[in-house]
Every structure is written in structure tokens, then in C-alpha cells.
NUDRENKOL-41110 format. One record per residue (C-alpha): residue number from 1; x, y, z. Coordinates in nm, 2 decimals. Layout:
// residues N
<num=NUM u=X v=Y w=Z>
...
***
This chain:
// residues 333
<num=1 u=2.55 v=-0.70 w=4.95>
<num=2 u=2.47 v=-0.46 w=4.66>
<num=3 u=2.11 v=-0.41 w=4.55>
<num=4 u=2.00 v=-0.49 w=4.19>
<num=5 u=1.87 v=-0.17 w=4.04>
<num=6 u=1.64 v=-0.21 w=3.74>
<num=7 u=1.57 v=0.12 w=3.57>
<num=8 u=1.29 v=0.20 w=3.33>
<num=9 u=1.33 v=0.10 w=2.97>
<num=10 u=1.49 v=0.16 w=2.72>
<num=11 u=1.82 v=0.05 w=2.86>
<num=12 u=2.02 v=0.11 w=2.54>
<num=13 u=1.99 v=0.36 w=2.26>
<num=14 u=1.98 v=0.22 w=1.91>
<num=15 u=2.04 v=0.39 w=1.58>
<num=16 u=1.68 v=0.34 w=1.47>
<num=17 u=1.46 v=0.65 w=1.44>
<num=18 u=1.14 v=0.77 w=1.28>
<num=19 u=1.34 v=0.98 w=1.03>
<num=20 u=1.56 v=0.69 w=0.93>
<num=21 u=1.28 v=0.45 w=0.87>
<num=22 u=1.05 v=0.70 w=0.69>
<num=23 u=1.32 v=0.82 w=0.45>
<num=24 u=1.44 v=0.46 w=0.41>
<num=25 u=1.10 v=0.37 w=0.27>
<num=26 u=1.10 v=0.67 w=0.05>
<num=27 u=1.44 v=0.56 w=-0.09>
<num=28 u=1.29 v=0.21 w=-0.15>
<num=29 u=1.01 v=0.36 w=-0.35>
<num=30 u=1.24 v=0.55 w=-0.59>
<num=31 u=1.28 v=0.26 w=-0.84>
<num=32 u=0.91 v=0.23 w=-0.88>
<num=33 u=0.87 v=0.60 w=-0.90>
<num=34 u=1.13 v=0.64 w=-1.17>
<num=35 u=0.97 v=0.36 w=-1.37>
<num=36 u=0.63 v=0.54 w=-1.34>
<num=37 u=0.79 v=0.86 w=-1.47>
<num=38 u=0.92 v=0.66 w=-1.77>
<num=39 u=0.58 v=0.50 w=-1.85>
<num=40 u=0.34 v=0.79 w=-1.75>
<num=41 u=0.55 v=1.09 w=-1.80>
<num=42 u=0.43 v=1.43 w=-1.68>
<num=43 u=0.11 v=1.29 w=-1.54>
<num=44 u=0.29 v=1.08 w=-1.29>
<num=45 u=0.51 v=1.37 w=-1.18>
<num=46 u=0.22 v=1.61 w=-1.13>
<num=47 u=0.02 v=1.36 w=-0.93>
<num=48 u=0.30 v=1.25 w=-0.70>
<num=49 u=0.44 v=1.60 w=-0.64>
<num=50 u=0.09 v=1.74 w=-0.58>
<num=51 u=0.01 v=1.47 w=-0.33>
<num=52 u=0.34 v=1.51 w=-0.13>
<num=53 u=0.31 v=1.89 w=-0.12>
<num=54 u=-0.06 v=1.87 w=-0.01>
<num=55 u=0.01 v=1.61 w=0.26>
<num=56 u=0.31 v=1.81 w=0.40>
<num=57 u=0.10 v=2.13 w=0.40>
<num=58 u=-0.20 v=1.98 w=0.57>
<num=59 u=0.02 v=1.83 w=0.84>
<num=60 u=0.19 v=2.16 w=0.91>
<num=61 u=-0.14 v=2.36 w=0.90>
<num=62 u=-0.33 v=2.11 w=1.13>
<num=63 u=-0.04 v=2.10 w=1.38>
<num=64 u=-0.01 v=2.48 w=1.39>
<num=65 u=-0.36 v=2.61 w=1.38>
<num=66 u=-0.58 v=2.32 w=1.51>
<num=67 u=-0.38 v=2.11 w=1.74>
<num=68 u=-0.16 v=2.41 w=1.85>
<num=69 u=0.14 v=2.18 w=1.85>
<num=70 u=0.47 v=2.36 w=1.86>
<num=71 u=0.67 v=2.06 w=1.76>
<num=72 u=0.74 v=2.06 w=1.38>
<num=73 u=0.67 v=1.71 w=1.24>
<num=74 u=0.68 v=1.78 w=0.87>
<num=75 u=1.06 v=1.71 w=0.85>
<num=76 u=1.04 v=1.36 w=1.00>
<num=77 u=0.94 v=1.22 w=0.66>
<num=78 u=0.60 v=1.07 w=0.76>
<num=79 u=0.39 v=1.33 w=0.58>
<num=80 u=0.60 v=1.31 w=0.27>
<num=81 u=0.58 v=0.93 w=0.27>
<num=82 u=0.21 v=0.94 w=0.31>
<num=83 u=0.18 v=1.18 w=0.02>
<num=84 u=0.41 v=0.96 w=-0.20>
<num=85 u=0.22 v=0.64 w=-0.12>
<num=86 u=-0.11 v=0.82 w=-0.18>
<num=87 u=0.01 v=0.95 w=-0.51>
<num=88 u=0.14 v=0.61 w=-0.62>
<num=89 u=-0.21 v=0.47 w=-0.54>
<num=90 u=-0.38 v=0.70 w=-0.79>
<num=91 u=-0.41 v=0.70 w=-1.17>
<num=92 u=-0.17 v=0.94 w=-1.35>
<num=93 u=-0.45 v=1.15 w=-1.50>
<num=94 u=-0.62 v=1.25 w=-1.17>
<num=95 u=-0.69 v=1.63 w=-1.15>
<num=96 u=-0.50 v=1.82 w=-0.88>
<num=97 u=-0.81 v=1.93 w=-0.69>
<num=98 u=-0.91 v=1.57 w=-0.63>
<num=99 u=-0.56 v=1.49 w=-0.51>
<num=100 u=-0.58 v=1.77 w=-0.26>
<num=101 u=-0.91 v=1.63 w=-0.12>
<num=102 u=-0.74 v=1.29 w=-0.09>
<num=103 u=-0.44 v=1.44 w=0.09>
<num=104 u=-0.68 v=1.62 w=0.34>
<num=105 u=-0.85 v=1.29 w=0.41>
<num=106 u=-0.52 v=1.11 w=0.45>
<num=107 u=-0.36 v=1.35 w=0.69>
<num=108 u=-0.66 v=1.52 w=0.85>
<num=109 u=-0.88 v=1.21 w=0.89>
<num=110 u=-0.65 v=0.92 w=0.87>
<num=111 u=-0.36 v=1.06 w=1.08>
<num=112 u=-0.41 v=1.38 w=1.27>
<num=113 u=-0.76 v=1.30 w=1.40>
<num=114 u=-0.61 v=1.02 w=1.61>
<num=115 u=-0.33 v=1.25 w=1.74>
<num=116 u=-0.07 v=1.23 w=1.47>
<num=117 u=0.23 v=1.00 w=1.40>
<num=118 u=0.22 v=0.67 w=1.60>
<num=119 u=-0.14 v=0.70 w=1.71>
<num=120 u=-0.34 v=0.64 w=1.39>
<num=121 u=-0.54 v=0.33 w=1.37>
<num=122 u=-0.56 v=0.30 w=0.99>
<num=123 u=-0.29 v=0.36 w=0.72>
<num=124 u=-0.34 v=0.73 w=0.63>
<num=125 u=-0.25 v=0.69 w=0.26>
<num=126 u=-0.51 v=0.41 w=0.22>
<num=127 u=-0.77 v=0.62 w=0.41>
<num=128 u=-0.72 v=0.89 w=0.15>
<num=129 u=-0.73 v=0.65 w=-0.15>
<num=130 u=-1.05 v=0.47 w=-0.03>
<num=131 u=-1.22 v=0.80 w=0.04>
<num=132 u=-1.15 v=0.92 w=-0.31>
<num=133 u=-1.25 v=0.58 w=-0.45>
<num=134 u=-1.59 v=0.61 w=-0.29>
<num=135 u=-1.64 v=0.98 w=-0.37>
<num=136 u=-1.50 v=0.99 w=-0.72>
<num=137 u=-1.53 v=0.63 w=-0.86>
<num=138 u=-1.52 v=0.74 w=-1.22>
<num=139 u=-1.20 v=0.95 w=-1.19>
<num=140 u=-1.03 v=0.70 w=-0.96>
<num=141 u=-1.09 v=0.40 w=-1.20>
<num=142 u=-0.98 v=0.58 w=-1.52>
<num=143 u=-0.65 v=0.42 w=-1.62>
<num=144 u=-0.42 v=0.58 w=-1.88>
<num=145 u=-0.23 v=0.36 w=-2.11>
<num=146 u=0.15 v=0.39 w=-2.08>
<num=147 u=0.36 v=0.59 w=-2.32>
<num=148 u=0.17 v=0.92 w=-2.32>
<num=149 u=0.45 v=1.12 w=-2.17>
<num=150 u=0.31 v=1.47 w=-2.24>
<num=151 u=-0.05 v=1.38 w=-2.17>
<num=152 u=-0.21 v=1.45 w=-1.83>
<num=153 u=-0.59 v=1.47 w=-1.78>
<num=154 u=-0.65 v=1.41 w=-2.15>
<num=155 u=-0.46 v=1.08 w=-2.16>
<num=156 u=-0.62 v=0.78 w=-2.34>
<num=157 u=-0.74 v=0.51 w=-2.10>
<num=158 u=-0.80 v=0.14 w=-2.11>
<num=159 u=-0.89 v=-0.17 w=-1.91>
<num=160 u=-0.64 v=-0.30 w=-1.65>
<num=161 u=-0.55 v=-0.66 w=-1.61>
<num=162 u=-0.77 v=-0.67 w=-1.29>
<num=163 u=-1.07 v=-0.54 w=-1.49>
<num=164 u=-1.01 v=-0.82 w=-1.75>
<num=165 u=-1.00 v=-1.08 w=-1.48>
<num=166 u=-1.32 v=-0.94 w=-1.33>
<num=167 u=-1.49 v=-0.95 w=-1.68>
<num=168 u=-1.38 v=-1.32 w=-1.72>
<num=169 u=-1.55 v=-1.41 w=-1.39>
<num=170 u=-1.87 v=-1.22 w=-1.47>
<num=171 u=-1.90 v=-1.35 w=-1.82>
<num=172 u=-1.79 v=-1.70 w=-1.72>
<num=173 u=-1.57 v=-1.69 w=-2.04>
<num=174 u=-1.21 v=-1.81 w=-2.00>
<num=175 u=-1.12 v=-1.67 w=-2.34>
<num=176 u=-1.14 v=-1.32 w=-2.20>
<num=177 u=-0.82 v=-1.39 w=-2.01>
<num=178 u=-0.63 v=-1.40 w=-2.34>
<num=179 u=-0.63 v=-1.02 w=-2.33>
<num=180 u=-0.39 v=-1.03 w=-2.03>
<num=181 u=-0.02 v=-0.95 w=-2.07>
<num=182 u=0.21 v=-1.24 w=-1.98>
<num=183 u=0.37 v=-1.26 w=-1.64>
<num=184 u=0.71 v=-1.15 w=-1.76>
<num=185 u=0.56 v=-0.83 w=-1.91>
<num=186 u=0.37 v=-0.76 w=-1.59>
<num=187 u=0.70 v=-0.80 w=-1.40>
<num=188 u=0.88 v=-0.55 w=-1.62>
<num=189 u=0.58 v=-0.31 w=-1.66>
<num=190 u=0.55 v=-0.38 w=-2.04>
<num=191 u=0.19 v=-0.30 w=-2.14>
<num=192 u=0.26 v=-0.29 w=-2.52>
<num=193 u=-0.03 v=-0.53 w=-2.56>
<num=194 u=-0.25 v=-0.24 w=-2.48>
<num=195 u=-0.49 v=-0.15 w=-2.20>
<num=196 u=-0.45 v=0.06 w=-1.89>
<num=197 u=-0.17 v=0.00 w=-1.64>
<num=198 u=-0.35 v=0.08 w=-1.32>
<num=199 u=-0.21 v=0.31 w=-1.05>
<num=200 u=0.12 v=0.49 w=-1.08>
<num=201 u=0.30 v=0.27 w=-0.83>
<num=202 u=0.19 v=-0.07 w=-0.95>
<num=203 u=0.33 v=-0.04 w=-1.30>
<num=204 u=0.65 v=-0.25 w=-1.25>
<num=205 u=0.67 v=-0.55 w=-1.02>
<num=206 u=1.05 v=-0.57 w=-1.05>
<num=207 u=1.09 v=-0.22 w=-0.92>
<num=208 u=0.87 v=-0.30 w=-0.62>
<num=209 u=1.07 v=-0.61 w=-0.55>
<num=210 u=1.39 v=-0.41 w=-0.56>
<num=211 u=1.24 v=-0.17 w=-0.30>
<num=212 u=1.15 v=-0.46 w=-0.07>
<num=213 u=1.50 v=-0.61 w=-0.09>
<num=214 u=1.64 v=-0.27 w=0.01>
<num=215 u=1.41 v=-0.24 w=0.31>
<num=216 u=1.49 v=-0.60 w=0.42>
<num=217 u=1.86 v=-0.52 w=0.38>
<num=218 u=1.83 v=-0.21 w=0.59>
<num=219 u=1.61 v=-0.40 w=0.84>
<num=220 u=1.33 v=-0.14 w=0.80>
<num=221 u=1.08 v=-0.42 w=0.76>
<num=222 u=1.08 v=-0.80 w=0.82>
<num=223 u=0.97 v=-1.07 w=0.58>
<num=224 u=0.67 v=-1.19 w=0.77>
<num=225 u=0.40 v=-0.96 w=0.64>
<num=226 u=0.50 v=-0.94 w=0.27>
<num=227 u=0.58 v=-1.31 w=0.23>
<num=228 u=0.26 v=-1.42 w=0.41>
<num=229 u=0.04 v=-1.20 w=0.19>
<num=230 u=0.21 v=-1.31 w=-0.13>
<num=231 u=0.21 v=-1.68 w=-0.03>
<num=232 u=-0.16 v=-1.67 w=0.07>
<num=233 u=-0.27 v=-1.50 w=-0.25>
<num=234 u=-0.06 v=-1.75 w=-0.45>
<num=235 u=-0.21 v=-2.06 w=-0.28>
<num=236 u=-0.57 v=-1.94 w=-0.28>
<num=237 u=-0.55 v=-1.82 w=-0.64>
<num=238 u=-0.39 v=-2.15 w=-0.75>
<num=239 u=-0.67 v=-2.35 w=-0.59>
<num=240 u=-0.94 v=-2.13 w=-0.76>
<num=241 u=-0.75 v=-2.16 w=-1.10>
<num=242 u=-0.74 v=-2.54 w=-1.07>
<num=243 u=-1.11 v=-2.56 w=-0.98>
<num=244 u=-1.21 v=-2.33 w=-1.26>
<num=245 u=-0.98 v=-2.17 w=-1.53>
<num=246 u=-1.20 v=-1.85 w=-1.55>
<num=247 u=-0.99 v=-1.75 w=-1.25>
<num=248 u=-0.65 v=-1.62 w=-1.36>
<num=249 u=-0.33 v=-1.81 w=-1.28>
<num=250 u=-0.17 v=-1.72 w=-0.94>
<num=251 u=0.15 v=-1.56 w=-1.09>
<num=252 u=-0.06 v=-1.32 w=-1.30>
<num=253 u=-0.28 v=-1.24 w=-1.00>
<num=254 u=0.02 v=-1.15 w=-0.78>
<num=255 u=0.18 v=-0.93 w=-1.05>
<num=256 u=-0.14 v=-0.75 w=-1.13>
<num=257 u=-0.29 v=-0.45 w=-0.95>
<num=258 u=-0.16 v=-0.30 w=-0.63>
<num=259 u=-0.09 v=-0.63 w=-0.45>
<num=260 u=0.29 v=-0.60 w=-0.42>
<num=261 u=0.27 v=-0.22 w=-0.36>
<num=262 u=0.03 v=-0.28 w=-0.07>
<num=263 u=0.21 v=-0.59 w=0.06>
<num=264 u=0.56 v=-0.44 w=0.06>
<num=265 u=0.50 v=-0.07 w=0.15>
<num=266 u=0.16 v=-0.03 w=0.32>
<num=267 u=0.07 v=-0.35 w=0.50>
<num=268 u=0.41 v=-0.32 w=0.67>
<num=269 u=0.34 v=0.02 w=0.83>
<num=270 u=0.47 v=0.00 w=1.19>
<num=271 u=0.18 v=0.17 w=1.36>
<num=272 u=-0.11 v=-0.02 w=1.20>
<num=273 u=0.04 v=-0.37 w=1.18>
<num=274 u=0.10 v=-0.62 w=1.46>
<num=275 u=0.41 v=-0.61 w=1.67>
<num=276 u=0.51 v=-0.98 w=1.70>
<num=277 u=0.62 v=-1.21 w=1.42>
<num=278 u=0.33 v=-1.45 w=1.49>
<num=279 u=0.08 v=-1.16 w=1.48>
<num=280 u=0.23 v=-1.04 w=1.16>
<num=281 u=0.18 v=-1.38 w=1.00>
<num=282 u=-0.18 v=-1.39 w=1.10>
<num=283 u=-0.23 v=-1.04 w=0.98>
<num=284 u=-0.06 v=-1.12 w=0.64>
<num=285 u=-0.26 v=-1.43 w=0.58>
<num=286 u=-0.58 v=-1.25 w=0.66>
<num=287 u=-0.50 v=-0.97 w=0.42>
<num=288 u=-0.41 v=-1.22 w=0.14>
<num=289 u=-0.74 v=-1.41 w=0.19>
<num=290 u=-0.95 v=-1.09 w=0.20>
<num=291 u=-0.78 v=-0.95 w=-0.11>
<num=292 u=-0.86 v=-1.26 w=-0.32>
<num=293 u=-1.22 v=-1.26 w=-0.20>
<num=294 u=-1.28 v=-0.89 w=-0.27>
<num=295 u=-1.10 v=-0.91 w=-0.61>
<num=296 u=-1.31 v=-1.21 w=-0.73>
<num=297 u=-1.65 v=-1.15 w=-0.57>
<num=298 u=-1.65 v=-0.79 w=-0.45>
<num=299 u=-1.77 v=-0.48 w=-0.62>
<num=300 u=-1.42 v=-0.35 w=-0.70>
<num=301 u=-1.16 v=-0.53 w=-0.91>
<num=302 u=-0.89 v=-0.43 w=-0.66>
<num=303 u=-0.92 v=-0.55 w=-0.30>
<num=304 u=-0.58 v=-0.48 w=-0.15>
<num=305 u=-0.66 v=-0.14 w=0.00>
<num=306 u=-0.98 v=-0.25 w=0.16>
<num=307 u=-0.82 v=-0.57 w=0.29>
<num=308 u=-0.54 v=-0.38 w=0.46>
<num=309 u=-0.78 v=-0.13 w=0.62>
<num=310 u=-1.00 v=-0.41 w=0.75>
<num=311 u=-0.70 v=-0.58 w=0.91>
<num=312 u=-0.58 v=-0.25 w=1.05>
<num=313 u=-0.89 v=-0.25 w=1.26>
<num=314 u=-0.80 v=-0.60 w=1.39>
<num=315 u=-0.44 v=-0.52 w=1.47>
<num=316 u=-0.51 v=-0.43 w=1.84>
<num=317 u=-0.70 v=-0.76 w=1.88>
<num=318 u=-0.42 v=-0.96 w=1.72>
<num=319 u=-0.16 v=-0.78 w=1.95>
<num=320 u=-0.37 v=-0.86 w=2.26>
<num=321 u=-0.39 v=-1.23 w=2.18>
<num=322 u=-0.04 v=-1.31 w=2.06>
<num=323 u=0.16 v=-1.09 w=2.28>
<num=324 u=0.46 v=-1.27 w=2.43>
<num=325 u=0.48 v=-1.37 w=2.79>
<num=326 u=0.68 v=-1.12 w=3.00>
<num=327 u=1.00 v=-1.25 w=3.15>
<num=328 u=0.93 v=-1.38 w=3.49>
<num=329 u=0.55 v=-1.35 w=3.46>
<num=330 u=0.34 v=-1.64 w=3.59>
<num=331 u=0.06 v=-1.72 w=3.35>
<num=332 u=-0.27 v=-1.80 w=3.52>
<num=333 u=-0.44 v=-2.12 w=3.41>
***
């Protein structure tokens, strides 16, 4: 009688890899990146390239001179993706020296402090963005109007749709919302009505949706987190709008700010999000609720970054309570 030998996992080698997923997300960001170049011109290019270069440099330098790690991780795409996401979460007129500080926080504090790729608790790009938002609030909330292709730090700025929504709530005046672009314009990134367009990556909802479709097609992410975030924000915002019209309609809320950029590309980060579908749904719903609460009643018009970071901290707890039962395991009553 032959013995049944069970070896250690994994039992099969798949085609998935860190490089495939990281560069896959970068490819998915290309439509939004190209649209940002069209609307913001040289400013968008300088900010994104500086951010990517600084993040790659800091990862290399920290690995080599501080951690003494012989393994070269700058080619796996994770540092470049962090830099790209950080750049797309900044205004297109941000000076290079502030971008470098943000990259140092993203890589040095948000990633390498915890041991590098796969061990970070919080999304590194959002750590860098929120650090800059607290340290340089004036520069990080100065939003250039689109169409200034050759302008960089001297670009003319204006109020974003989120700022208009915040003003309507503060003044209790529903007529303020008339300044908002219509939903179709927000979907395409058409800000011809005037005003600032927000961060580099949030300019065009359609481009972000195209990136999500690509990632779903390539099975880089699943639908659970993006759909649960968007659905929660829609329902919560619709209820608020029905109760009091000073709160913007849910479609405009979803298409404004960095909601889709965060829901599609940062909340879905493998390391900082729950592992199981049930956990991902809890995580997504919580992010959606927190985003609406912070946007409407918090100090900042945008709440997506803070909501994701807060739920990053709860990810281990969610994983612990919704982990599936192991095959053959007897659950104690």
C-alpha cells in the first residue's frame, strides 16, 4: 500500500509574477496618463517623470546603502508604479523639490521602513501624498486649469468640483452647485466651464474606466473592491442628495476628485487590501462610507486617500475574521 505524500505548497507554478502585475497596472494607467498630458501639458510630464525617477532612486539607494540588500528590486516595477501613482495624485504645478520629498516619504517611510515590497502596511503612494498634503497644504491644493500646455509652476489655478461641493455644504446654498460641470464633461475630462481639474490622474473618468477594464481582463484585480467602493458612494450620496439637495447628485460625486483613481488603482493594492472576496467587500464598503463622510464633513474636500489609509490599518483585522476554513479543519464551537 503506497503512502500519500503531501509536499509543501505551492504545488503548481503559475504565470503570475510581481513584474507582470506591476507593469500591468502601469499599462492600465497609460490612458489616464496620456489624457493628463493633453490637458496639463509640460506640467504633467515634469511631475510624473520626477516622481517616478525619485521613487526608483530612493528604492535603489535605501536597498544598497541602508538595508545592505544585494537583491536589485528597482526592475520589478513596484517603485516605478509607486512613483507613477504618487505623481498622478499631485497637481501639475507642484515644484520638483516637493515631489522629491513626497517620493522619499512614499518609498522610505511607506515601503522600505517595513522591509520592502510585500511587507508594507500602508499604500506607499498614499503615504507620500498625505505627508505632502499635511506638510505643504497650499501647494498640494493649488489646482491648475486645463489647457495651459507650456505652463508649469506659473499656471493659472481654479476651484475644483470637490471644492465647489464643499462650498455648497458650508454656505447651505444649493445654487453654488450650478458651477459644477455636467457628468458627461467630468467623464471625458472637459473642464471648459472653467475651474481647476484636480490632480493629474483624476482628469478623465473614461480613461480610468478603460484602465480598470484592462486590469479585469488580465485578471490583475477582481471586481470586489472597485465595485463595492463605487456602489457604496453612489448609494450614500444618493440618500444625502434626496434628504438635502445641497449635497451633489451621486453621479457627479463619483466622477469628481480622485474617487475612481483610488478605487481602481490604489485600494486594490495586493499587499494592503484583504485577501478574500468577503473581506474585500467589507473593505470596499468601509472605504466608500469613509470617503463620503470625510468629503462632506471633514476638513479636506477629498477623502479618498485618507479613507484608503485608514482601512489599510484594518486589513489584518479583516483578514483574521473572514479567513476561510482550512480544508479538513474542525472548527471549535
